[in-house]
FIKOLZA-1660 file (N, C-alpha, C; in steps of 0.1 Angstrom, whole numbers, plus 5000, padded with zeros to 4 digits):
% residues 111
   i   px   py   pz ch aa at
   1 5007 4986 5000  A  M  N
   1 5001 4997 4997  A  M CA
   1 5006 5014 4998  A  M  C
   2 5003 5023 4992  A  A  N
   2 5014 5034 4989  A  A CA
   2 5012 5043 5004  A  A  C
   3 5022 5050 5004  A  N  N
   3 5022 5063 5018  A  N CA
   3 5011 5075 5009  A  N  C
   4 5000 5079 5013  A  T  N
   4 4991 5087 5008  A  T CA
   4 4997 5101 5019  A  T  C
   5 5000 5097 5026  A  T  N
   5 5004 5113 5033  A  T CA
   5 5017 5118 5024  A  T  C
   6 5026 5117 5016  A  E  N
   6 5033 5119 5009  A  E CA
   6 5029 5130 4999  A  E  C
   7 5042 5144 4999  A  V  N
   7 5034 5149 4992  A  V CA
   7 5048 5159 4987  A  V  C
   8 5050 5167 4976  A  Y  N
   8 5062 5172 4969  A  Y CA
   8 5065 5183 4982  A  Y  C
   9 5075 5188 4984  A  P  N
   9 5088 5176 4986  A  P CA
   9 5087 5163 4995  A  P  C
  10 5089 5150 4993  A  S  N
  10 5085 5140 5004  A  S CA
  10 5097 5143 5011  A  S  C
  11 5097 5140 5023  A  R  N
  11 5109 5143 5036  A  R CA
  11 5109 5132 5042  A  R  C
  12 5123 5129 5044  A  P  N
  12 5118 5116 5056  A  P CA
  12 5118 5125 5066  A  P  C
  13 5117 5115 5078  A  V  N
  13 5110 5122 5093  A  V CA
  13 5128 5120 5099  A  V  C
  14 5133 5129 5099  A  R  N
  14 5145 5131 5109  A  R CA
  14 5149 5144 5114  A  R  C
  15 5157 5148 5121  A  P  N
  15 5157 5163 5125  A  P CA
  15 5167 5168 5117  A  P  C
  16 5168 5178 5116  A  N  N
  16 5181 5187 5106  A  N CA
  16 5183 5184 5093  A  N  C
  17 5170 5179 5085  A  F  N
  17 5170 5178 5073  A  F CA
  17 5165 5191 5064  A  F  C
  18 5173 5190 5054  A  T  N
  18 5171 5201 5043  A  T CA
  18 5173 5194 5026  A  T  C
  19 5160 5200 5025  A  D  N
  19 5159 5198 5010  A  D CA
  19 5160 5201 5000  A  D  C
  20 5171 5199 4992  A  I  N
  20 5179 5207 4982  A  I CA
  20 5168 5210 4970  A  I  C
  21 5156 5201 4974  A  R  N
  21 5152 5204 4954  A  R CA
  21 5142 5220 4955  A  R  C
  22 5144 5222 4970  A  T  N
  22 5136 5237 4973  A  T CA
  22 5145 5253 4977  A  T  C
  23 5141 5262 4971  A  M  N
  23 5150 5270 4978  A  M CA
  23 5140 5281 4985  A  M  C
  24 5142 5289 4994  A  Q  N
  24 5132 5299 4996  A  Q CA
  24 5140 5314 4992  A  Q  C
  25 5128 5322 4989  A  I  N
  25 5130 5332 4986  A  I CA
  25 5121 5343 4992  A  I  C
  26 5134 5355 4997  A  F  N
  26 5124 5362 4998  A  F CA
  26 5119 5372 4993  A  F  C
  27 5109 5379 5000  A  D  N
  27 5102 5393 4990  A  D CA
  27 5109 5403 4995  A  D  C
  28 5108 5416 4986  A  P  N
  28 5116 5426 4992  A  P CA
  28 5106 5436 5001  A  P  C
  29 5114 5438 5014  A  V  N
  29 5107 5442 5021  A  V CA
  29 5106 5462 5017  A  V  C
  30 5118 5467 5012  A  V  N
  30 5117 5482 5005  A  V CA
  30 5121 5479 4993  A  V  C
  31 5116 5489 4988  A  I  N
  31 5115 5489 4973  A  I CA
  31 5118 5505 4973  A  I  C
  32 5129 5518 4973  A  G  N
  32 5131 5530 4970  A  G CA
  32 5140 5538 4961  A  G  C
  33 5137 5549 4965  A  N  N
  33 5151 5557 4958  A  N CA
  33 5155 5569 4965  A  N  C
  34 5167 5573 4967  A  S  N
  34 5174 5577 4973  A  S CA
  34 5181 5592 4964  A  S  C
  35 5186 5598 4974  A  T  N
  35 5194 5613 4965  A  T CA
  35 5206 5609 4978  A  T  C
  36 5221 5613 4972  A  T  N
  36 5229 5614 4983  A  T CA
  36 5233 5633 4980  A  T  C
  37 5242 5633 4992  A  T  N
  37 5247 5646 4998  A  T CA
  37 5258 5649 5000  A  T  C
  38 5265 5659 5000  A  D  N
  38 5283 5658 5007  A  D CA
  38 5285 5653 5019  A  D  C
  39 5273 5653 5028  A  S  N
  39 5278 5644 5043  A  S CA
  39 5273 5631 5042  A  S  C
  40 5272 5619 5054  A  Y  N
  40 5272 5613 5051  A  Y CA
  40 5253 5612 5055  A  Y  C
  41 5245 5602 5050  A  A  N
  41 5229 5603 5052  A  A CA
  41 5225 5588 5056  A  A  C
  42 5216 5583 5057  A  H  N
  42 5208 5570 5059  A  H CA
  42 5205 5569 5046  A  H  C
  43 5202 5559 5038  A  L  N
  43 5200 5552 5026  A  L CA
  43 5185 5556 5028  A  L  C
  44 5179 5548 5039  A  H  N
  44 5168 5547 5040  A  H CA
  44 5162 5551 5053  A  H  C
  45 5152 5562 5056  A  A  N
  45 5152 5572 5066  A  A CA
  45 5149 5557 5082  A  A  C
  46 5138 5554 5079  A  T  N
  46 5130 5541 5090  A  T CA
  46 5138 5532 5090  A  T  C
  47 5143 5526 5081  A  G  N
  47 5153 5513 5083  A  G CA
  47 5147 5501 5082  A  G  C
  48 5144 5493 5081  A  A  N
  48 5145 5474 5082  A  A CA
  48 5148 5463 5086  A  A  C
  49 5145 5456 5090  A  T  N
  49 5151 5440 5093  A  T CA
  49 5153 5436 5078  A  T  C
  50 5165 5428 5077  A  L  N
  50 5163 5423 5067  A  L CA
  50 5168 5409 5065  A  L  C
  51 5164 5398 5054  A  E  N
  51 5169 5387 5056  A  E CA
  51 5182 5383 5050  A  E  C
  52 5181 5390 5034  A  N  N
  52 5193 5389 5028  A  N CA
  52 5205 5404 5027  A  N  C
  53 5199 5413 5024  A  G  N
  53 5204 5426 5023  A  G CA
  53 5199 5438 5013  A  G  C
  54 5204 5445 5010  A  V  N
  54 5201 5455 5000  A  V CA
  54 5210 5454 4984  A  V  C
  55 5204 5457 4975  A  R  N
  55 5209 5455 4963  A  R CA
  55 5212 5474 4958  A  R  C
  56 5221 5482 4957  A  I  N
  56 5213 5495 4954  A  I CA
  56 5224 5502 4936  A  I  C
  57 5220 5509 4936  A  K  N
  57 5221 5510 4919  A  K CA
  57 5223 5526 4919  A  K  C
  58 5236 5529 4913  A  N  N
  58 5233 5545 4909  A  N CA
  58 5229 5548 4898  A  N  C
  59 5219 5554 4896  A  T  N
  59 5208 5558 4884  A  T CA
  59 5216 5571 4877  A  T  C
  60 5225 5579 4883  A  H  N
  60 5225 5594 4879  A  H CA
  60 5241 5586 4867  A  H  C
  61 5240 5592 4854  A  T  N
  61 5253 5590 4848  A  T CA
  61 5265 5594 4853  A  T  C
  62 5263 5610 4857  A  A  N
  62 5276 5620 4858  A  A CA
  62 5283 5615 4874  A  A  C
  63 5275 5614 4881  A  N  N
  63 5283 5611 4892  A  N CA
  63 5281 5600 4904  A  N  C
  64 5292 5600 4908  A  T  N
  64 5297 5587 4920  A  T CA
  64 5293 5589 4930  A  T  C
  65 5286 5579 4938  A  A  N
  65 5284 5579 4953  A  A CA
  65 5293 5571 4961  A  A  C
  66 5292 5571 4974  A  L  N
  66 5298 5562 4981  A  L CA
  66 5292 5552 4991  A  L  C
  67 5290 5538 4991  A  I  N
  67 5283 5534 5000  A  I CA
  67 5288 5526 5008  A  I  C
  68 5282 5533 5021  A  S  N
  68 5293 5527 5036  A  S CA
  68 5286 5518 5041  A  S  C
  69 5288 5509 5052  A  V  N
  69 5283 5506 5064  A  V CA
  69 5284 5508 5077  A  V  C
  70 5279 5508 5088  A  A  N
  70 5276 5514 5099  A  A CA
  70 5288 5510 5104  A  A  C
  71 5305 5516 5110  A  G  N
  71 5311 5512 5116  A  G CA
  71 5324 5513 5105  A  G  C
  72 5323 5517 5093  A  L  N
  72 5334 5517 5086  A  L CA
  72 5336 5533 5083  A  L  C
  73 5346 5538 5082  A  T  N
  73 5351 5552 5083  A  T CA
  73 5359 5553 5068  A  T  C
  74 5353 5565 5063  A  A  N
  74 5361 5561 5053  A  A CA
  74 5364 5555 5039  A  A  C
  75 5357 5539 5043  A  E  N
  75 5358 5532 5033  A  E CA
  75 5339 5528 5028  A  E  C
  76 5344 5520 5018  A  G  N
  76 5328 5515 5012  A  G CA
  76 5329 5513 4997  A  G  C
  77 5320 5515 4990  A  F  N
  77 5317 5509 4977  A  F CA
  77 5315 5521 4970  A  F  C
  78 5325 5526 4962  A  W  N
  78 5321 5535 4951  A  W CA
  78 5313 5536 4938  A  W  C
  79 5303 5545 4937  A  L  N
  79 5297 5535 4926  A  L CA
  79 5295 5546 4916  A  L  C
  80 5301 5548 4902  A  T  N
  80 5295 5551 4892  A  T CA
  80 5282 5552 4885  A  T  C
  81 5283 5565 4879  A  G  N
  81 5268 5561 4869  A  G CA
  81 5267 5547 4864  A  G  C
  82 5252 5541 4865  A  G  N
  82 5252 5526 4867  A  G CA
  82 5254 5516 4872  A  G  C
  83 5264 5515 4881  A  E  N
  83 5266 5507 4887  A  E CA
  83 5259 5501 4897  A  E  C
  84 5259 5489 4902  A  E  N
  84 5252 5487 4913  A  E CA
  84 5261 5473 4918  A  E  C
  85 5256 5474 4937  A  V  N
  85 5263 5464 4945  A  V CA
  85 5251 5460 4953  A  V  C
  86 5260 5447 4960  A  F  N
  86 5249 5436 4967  A  F CA
  86 5257 5443 4979  A  F  C
  87 5249 5441 4997  A  L  N
  87 5257 5445 5002  A  L CA
  87 5244 5433 5013  A  L  C
  88 5249 5424 5022  A  E  N
  88 5246 5414 5030  A  E CA
  88 5246 5421 5041  A  E  C
  89 5235 5428 5049  A  V  N
  89 5236 5436 5056  A  V CA
  89 5218 5428 5067  A  V  C
  90 5218 5431 5080  A  R  N
  90 5208 5428 5084  A  R CA
  90 5199 5440 5093  A  R  C
  91 5203 5448 5088  A  Q  N
  91 5193 5467 5090  A  Q CA
  91 5197 5471 5081  A  Q  C
  92 5190 5478 5076  A  L  N
  92 5191 5489 5065  A  L CA
  92 5189 5499 5067  A  L  C
  93 5191 5503 5084  A  S  N
  93 5196 5513 5090  A  S CA
  93 5211 5519 5093  A  S  C
  94 5217 5507 5090  A  N  N
  94 5231 5504 5087  A  N CA
  94 5239 5511 5075  A  N  C
  95 5233 5513 5067  A  V  N
  95 5238 5516 5053  A  V CA
  95 5238 5531 5051  A  V  C
  96 5250 5534 5048  A  Y  N
  96 5250 5553 5045  A  Y CA
  96 5256 5550 5034  A  Y  C
  97 5251 5568 5031  A  I  N
  97 5254 5569 5012  A  I CA
  97 5255 5583 5013  A  I  C
  98 5266 5589 4999  A  K  N
  98 5274 5604 4999  A  K CA
  98 5280 5606 4989  A  K  C
  99 5283 5621 4985  A  T  N
  99 5289 5619 4972  A  T CA
  99 5300 5627 4976  A  T  C
 100 5310 5629 4964  A  I  N
 100 5319 5641 4964  A  I CA
 100 5318 5648 4952  A  I  C
 101 5308 5647 4947  A  D  N
 101 5309 5656 4934  A  D CA
 101 5294 5659 4926  A  D  C
 102 5287 5666 4939  A  G  N
 102 5276 5667 4936  A  G CA
 102 5265 5660 4941  A  G  C
 103 5256 5655 4932  A  H  N
 103 5243 5651 4933  A  H CA
 103 5243 5633 4928  A  H  C
 104 5235 5625 4935  A  S  N
 104 5235 5609 4931  A  S CA
 104 5223 5608 4930  A  S  C
 105 5219 5602 4921  A  A  N
 105 5204 5592 4924  A  A CA
 105 5207 5577 4926  A  A  C
 106 5201 5572 4938  A  L  N
 106 5202 5560 4940  A  L CA
 106 5186 5550 4941  A  L  C
 107 5187 5541 4934  A  T  N
 107 5173 5532 4937  A  T CA
 107 5177 5521 4946  A  T  C
 108 5171 5512 4949  A  F  N
 108 5178 5500 4961  A  F CA
 108 5163 5493 4960  A  F  C
 109 5162 5482 4965  A  I  N
 109 5158 5469 4966  A  I CA
 109 5162 5464 4979  A  I  C
 110 5157 5462 4987  A  A  N
 110 5158 5453 5001  A  A CA
 110 5151 5441 5005  A  A  C
 111 5157 5433 5004  A  S  N
 111 5147 5421 5013  A  S CA
 111 5154 5415 5022  A  S  C
% end
């Protein structure tokens, strides 16, 4: 007699089992736009708790933006026009942005 309780994916009954046939995908928590200034500012004013991190893209073609994580001083990722970076961070409020050459427009998806 066949076991009628099995459904896809069928899982053996044992602790700490990981099924490699499926993958968890997290939906975006925050999607938004931000502009930079010549001093550090939060990427997003309210912040959020994230599962994966945040993908940031500089949509301004001429200027460069500095993306930094809290605790780093003058270190981070310089994004010129059209470039993007993914940061594995837990808190969106830990991401700071600034520019040295005017004004940059950033878009981001945090999940």
